N, C-alpha and C positions, 0 to 999 in steps of 0.2 A: 160546787154551787145546783141549786134542786131547783125547782124553777118560778114555788114559789113568791122566793125574795128575791128573781131577775123578776118576777110583776113588782113589788115595790118600788124598786127606783133606778132606769135605767141612763149613763150615764151619757148615750147619744142622744136622746132624746133633747123635744122642744119645753123650754121650762114659756111654761101658763105665767101667766105677772094673776100675781096676784092679787087679791082687793085686799087696804089699810082701810080697817074702816073711825083713824082719827079725827080728830075735829081740827083742821087751824086754828088758832083764840081772831077772835073778832079788830078785826082792825078797827081805826079811832076816827074817827071820823078827816073831814080832812080838813077845815076848819082848829079842829085842837093838835088832829099833828103838823102846818101852821105855827099855830102859836107854842104851841112848844117848838120848835123850832129855829122864831123867833125870842123868845122871852133862853133860851139854850146858848145861841150866843150873845145877848144883852148880858149872861153874867155872865160867858168864860171877857165878856167888856173887864166886865168890875172888875172881875179876875186879877188883870191884867192888869189894870187903874188901880189896883191898890199895890200891885207888885211895882210901879213904874215912883206911883207917889214912896215909894218904901226906899226903893233910892231916890230918888233925890234926895231927902233927909237926911241917907248915910253920906250924896257924893257934897250939898253939903251945908251938911257940918264938917265933911275932914276940911273942904279951900275954906270955911269962915265967912260961909253965904246960908244968909240965913236962910233954911227953907221949912216944908211943913212941921206941925207942934201936934206935938202931942195926941192929941182931940181929931186932928186930921186922920193921924194915921189910923188910930184903935175907931175913928166912925170909919174912914178905908178897910178894917178886918176886919171888921162885926160888918156890917153891910156882902162878906165876899163870901164869906163864911153860911152867914143865913143863906143868899143868892146858890149858897151851892148844894144846902138840903132845898133847899125849895122846889129844885130844878129838878134837885133829883124824885124828889113826891109826884111829881107832871109826870118827869118821865118813866113812874113807876108803876103811877093811879091810873083808872079811869074816865072819862066822864067828866059832872061839875067839882071833883080834886081836884083833875088833871089842867082845868082852867085855872081855878080858883088858886093853886099855888105857883101856874105863869106870868097872871096878872100881876100877883106879888112878888115874882122873879125884875119885872114892870114897872113898876112902883116902887122898888128900896133902890135900882141908880139914879128914878128921878128923886128926891128925897134925897141919896146920894148926893147930887150934884145939890139940885138946892139949896144945902145947908151948908157944904164945902168949899161950894167952886160958886157960887155966884152970890152967898151971902151977907 
């Protein structure tokens, strides 16, 4: 081994820390992150409510009890699909778009509850 090769790489030398110049992605403000978290929980609740309505229609139909009708089931399915898409947009976008999508997620169950449950 010649001396030039041994100067390039020393197995017993202390490794010097390398500097990385990659920039971290900017975090959203706390209020936007909190709104996303709230809308995510609400979106999950809408999907669970949809599954409960479908399940009650199935159980009610099998036992001869009136259950939710086709309109109610359809409304819950449409609301579930809407909130999933809107929450995905809120999670993957920044700024005003994320806030609007989160507010849409919060507005959909309000509309669903007012028309299908309290109407």
